[in-house]
C-alpha positions as CSV (number, residue, x, y, z in Angstrom):
1,M,8.3,21.4,-6.5
2,I,8.5,18.0,-8.2
3,H,9.0,15.0,-5.9
4,P,10.2,11.6,-7.1
5,G,8.2,8.5,-6.4
6,L,6.9,5.1,-7.6
7,V,3.6,3.7,-8.9
8,S,3.1,0.6,-6.8
9,V,1.6,-1.5,-9.6
10,T,5.1,-1.5,-11.1
11,F,5.7,-4.4,-8.6
12,R,2.4,-6.1,-8.2
13,K,4.1,-9.3,-6.8
14,L,5.7,-7.4,-4.0
15,S,4.0,-6.7,-0.7
16,P,3.4,-3.1,0.5
17,A,6.2,-3.5,3.1
18,E,8.6,-4.7,0.3
19,I,7.7,-1.8,-1.9
20,V,8.2,0.7,0.9
21,A,11.6,-0.7,1.6
22,L,12.6,-0.5,-2.1
23,V,11.4,3.1,-2.5
24,K,13.2,4.0,0.7
25,Q,16.4,2.3,-0.6
26,A,16.1,4.3,-3.8
27,G,15.8,7.6,-2.0
28,L,12.4,8.5,-3.5
29,K,9.7,10.4,-1.6
30,G,6.3,8.9,-2.3
31,I,4.2,6.1,-3.6
32,E,1.0,6.0,-5.7
33,W,-0.8,2.9,-4.2
34,G,-2.7,0.8,-6.6
35,G,-6.3,-0.3,-5.9
36,D,-6.1,-3.7,-7.7
37,V,-3.6,-5.5,-5.5
38,H,-2.0,-3.4,-2.7
39,V,-5.0,-1.4,-1.5
40,P,-8.2,-2.9,-2.7
41,S,-11.3,-0.6,-2.8
42,G,-13.3,-1.0,0.3
43,D,-10.6,-2.6,2.4
44,L,-10.2,0.2,4.9
45,G,-8.1,-1.8,7.3
46,R,-5.5,-2.5,4.5
47,A,-5.6,1.2,3.5
48,R,-4.9,2.2,7.1
49,E,-2.0,-0.3,7.4
50,V,-0.4,0.9,4.1
51,R,-0.8,4.6,5.1
52,E,0.9,3.9,8.4
53,I,3.8,1.9,7.0
54,T,4.3,4.5,4.3
55,Q,4.4,7.4,6.7
56,E,6.4,5.6,9.4
57,N,9.2,5.2,6.8
58,G,9.2,8.9,6.0
59,L,7.4,8.6,2.7
60,S,4.3,10.3,1.3
61,V,1.2,8.7,-0.2
62,A,1.3,10.4,-3.6
63,A,-2.1,9.1,-4.9
64,Y,-4.6,6.3,-4.9
65,G,-4.5,4.5,-8.2
66,S,-8.1,3.3,-8.4
67,Y,-9.4,1.3,-11.3
68,Y,-12.7,3.3,-11.3
69,R,-13.9,3.6,-14.9
70,V,-15.8,6.9,-15.1
71,G,-19.3,6.4,-16.6
72,Q,-19.1,2.7,-16.1
73,S,-17.9,1.4,-12.8
74,E,-20.8,2.7,-10.7
75,S,-23.3,0.6,-12.7
76,A,-21.0,-2.4,-12.6
77,G,-20.9,-2.4,-8.8
78,M,-17.9,-0.4,-8.0
79,S,-19.1,2.5,-5.8
80,F,-17.1,5.6,-6.0
81,E,-18.1,6.3,-2.4
82,R,-16.2,3.2,-1.5
83,V,-13.2,4.2,-3.6
84,L,-13.2,7.6,-1.9
85,A,-13.5,6.1,1.6
86,T,-10.5,4.0,0.8
87,A,-8.5,6.9,-0.5
88,V,-9.3,9.0,2.6
89,E,-8.2,6.2,4.9
90,L,-5.0,5.8,2.8
91,G,-4.3,9.5,3.2
92,A,-4.2,10.0,-0.6
93,P,-4.5,13.6,-1.9
94,T,-5.8,12.5,-5.2
95,I,-7.6,9.6,-6.8
96,R,-6.5,8.3,-10.3
97,V,-9.5,7.3,-12.4
98,W,-9.9,6.1,-16.0
99,P,-12.0,8.3,-18.3
100,G,-13.9,5.6,-20.0
101,S,-12.7,2.3,-21.6
102,A,-12.8,3.1,-25.3
103,A,-10.8,5.2,-27.6
104,S,-12.0,8.8,-28.1
105,D,-12.6,8.2,-31.9
106,V,-15.1,5.4,-31.2
107,T,-16.9,7.0,-28.2
108,D,-20.1,8.6,-29.4
109,E,-21.4,11.9,-27.9
110,E,-23.9,10.1,-25.7
111,A,-21.2,7.9,-24.1
112,R,-18.9,10.9,-23.8
113,W,-21.6,12.9,-22.0
114,K,-22.2,10.1,-19.6
115,I,-18.5,10.1,-18.7
116,I,-18.6,13.9,-18.3
117,Q,-21.6,13.8,-16.0
118,D,-20.1,11.0,-13.8
119,L,-16.7,12.8,-13.6
120,R,-18.4,15.9,-12.4
121,R,-20.4,13.9,-9.8
122,I,-17.3,12.1,-8.4
123,A,-15.3,15.3,-8.4
124,D,-18.0,16.9,-6.2
125,L,-18.0,13.9,-3.8
126,A,-14.2,14.0,-3.6
127,A,-14.0,17.7,-3.0
128,R,-16.2,17.4,0.1
129,A,-13.5,15.0,1.4
130,G,-10.6,17.3,0.5
131,V,-9.4,14.9,-2.3
132,S,-8.9,15.7,-5.9
133,V,-9.7,13.5,-8.9
134,S,-7.0,12.9,-11.6
135,T,-7.8,11.4,-15.0
136,E,-5.5,8.8,-16.4
137,F,-3.7,10.0,-19.5
138,H,-3.8,6.8,-21.5
139,G,-4.7,5.1,-24.8
140,G,-8.1,3.4,-24.9
141,T,-9.8,6.3,-23.0
142,L,-10.9,9.9,-23.7
143,T,-7.4,11.1,-23.0
144,D,-5.8,9.0,-25.8
145,T,-5.0,12.1,-27.8
146,N,-4.0,15.6,-26.8
147,E,-7.1,17.1,-28.4
148,S,-9.5,14.8,-26.7
149,A,-7.8,15.2,-23.3
150,G,-8.0,19.0,-23.6
151,R,-11.5,18.9,-24.7
152,L,-12.5,16.7,-21.8
153,L,-11.1,19.2,-19.3
154,V,-13.1,22.0,-20.9
155,E,-16.3,20.0,-21.1
156,V,-16.1,18.8,-17.4
157,D,-15.1,22.3,-16.3
158,H,-14.6,21.4,-12.7
159,S,-12.0,22.9,-10.3
160,N,-11.4,19.5,-8.6
161,V,-10.5,17.6,-11.7
162,L,-6.8,17.3,-12.7
163,T,-5.1,15.4,-15.5
164,L,-2.2,13.1,-15.1
165,W,0.4,13.1,-17.9
166,Q,2.7,10.7,-19.5
167,P,4.0,10.5,-23.1
168,H,1.5,8.7,-25.3
169,N,3.1,5.5,-26.6
170,G,4.7,6.0,-30.0
171,E,3.9,9.8,-30.1
172,E,6.7,12.0,-31.4
173,T,8.4,14.2,-28.8
174,A,7.3,17.5,-30.4
175,E,3.6,16.3,-30.3
176,C,4.0,15.3,-26.6
177,V,5.4,18.7,-25.9
178,R,2.5,20.4,-27.6
179,G,0.0,18.4,-25.6
180,L,1.7,18.9,-22.3
181,S,2.0,22.7,-22.8
182,E,-1.8,22.9,-23.2
183,L,-2.5,20.8,-20.1
184,L,-0.2,22.6,-17.7
185,P,-2.9,24.6,-15.8
186,K,-4.7,21.4,-14.8
187,L,-1.6,19.1,-14.4
188,G,-1.5,16.6,-11.6
189,N,1.2,13.9,-11.1
190,V,3.3,12.6,-13.9
191,H,4.2,9.0,-14.7
192,I,7.8,8.4,-15.7
193,F,9.1,5.8,-18.1
194,H,10.9,5.3,-21.4
195,W,9.0,2.9,-23.6
196,W,9.6,3.2,-27.3
197,P,7.8,2.8,-29.6
198,T,5.3,0.6,-27.7
199,S,4.6,-0.3,-24.1
200,A,6.1,-3.7,-24.8
201,E,9.5,-2.2,-25.5
202,R,10.8,-0.9,-22.2
203,H,14.2,0.7,-22.0
204,P,16.3,2.1,-19.1
205,L,15.1,5.5,-18.3
206,A,18.6,7.0,-18.9
207,E,18.1,6.2,-22.6
208,G,15.2,8.6,-22.7
209,A,17.3,11.6,-21.5
210,A,17.0,13.5,-24.8
211,R,13.2,13.0,-24.9
212,W,12.6,13.9,-21.3
213,A,14.8,16.9,-21.5
214,K,12.1,18.5,-23.7
215,F,9.5,17.8,-21.0
216,W,11.2,19.0,-17.8
217,P,11.2,22.8,-18.6
218,L,7.4,22.6,-19.1
219,L,6.8,20.4,-16.0
220,R,8.7,22.9,-13.9
221,Q,6.4,25.7,-15.1
222,A,3.2,23.9,-14.0
223,P,1.6,25.5,-10.9
224,G,1.7,23.7,-7.6
225,D,3.6,20.6,-6.4
226,R,3.4,17.1,-7.9
227,F,5.1,13.7,-8.0
228,A,7.1,12.3,-10.8
229,L,6.3,8.6,-10.4
230,L,8.3,5.8,-12.0
231,E,5.9,3.4,-13.6
232,F,7.1,-0.1,-14.7
233,V,10.7,-0.8,-15.5
234,Q,12.7,-3.1,-17.7
235,G,12.1,-6.7,-16.9
236,D,10.0,-5.8,-13.8
237,E,13.3,-6.0,-11.9
238,P,14.1,-4.1,-8.7
239,A,17.6,-3.5,-9.9
240,A,16.2,-1.8,-13.0
241,F,14.0,0.3,-10.8
242,L,16.9,1.4,-8.6
243,S,18.9,2.4,-11.7
244,D,15.9,4.4,-13.1
245,A,15.3,6.0,-9.7
246,A,18.9,7.3,-9.7
247,T,18.4,8.7,-13.2
248,L,15.2,10.4,-12.1
249,K,16.8,12.0,-9.1
250,T,19.6,13.3,-11.2
251,W,17.2,14.9,-13.6
252,L,15.2,16.5,-10.9
253,A,18.3,17.9,-9.2
254,Q,19.3,19.7,-12.4
255,A,18.4,23.4,-12.6
């Protein structure tokens, strides 16, 4: 089943309580809480408070959106153990991580192997806590192309590693479909938006109906449950979010 939700960094200026109220008003089911503003890594008290306010309002914690850069953050002072402890206190079933910080075509084999090794390590740690690890599907990382993302999953070869998915900016719909179809066995949550052709050009989600209509049949085939999470909206406006949320719920209700 696919459940509708929101990525909290969509509204960095709002408090967790305000975000919960907005998501509840929209009739969505869950929230991916971001680690940069709303639930900072290591602040277990805040994580506990956010979990409680989420659950008390009948919502689910969909994920912990950490800003852990695989292969880099540990040496820079961001301990994954601290990230994991925060996710556990938050009640998050999965932790979003970034697979590196450079495009796949400029990442040499040594750097790529370092990322693979660290991803295996953190996946082992998370598995012991009953939490999965989900790689961001994004430009400027090892998941910036369908080929590199698929290769990364094969190279890591870990049962506790999933991949998020979203359309790559500017990528033609047919190419998005091809990439998504290859990732289905390891698919985690999905980030939902309609930006075209770049991330700077945000449009109402309803305008992306034809594009997303190509993705939903595949997404419904993926094994397991997941969240379809709205991420950023036109003008960063709550009203735009409520409109996009209504669109998303309509799409999910369709057979």
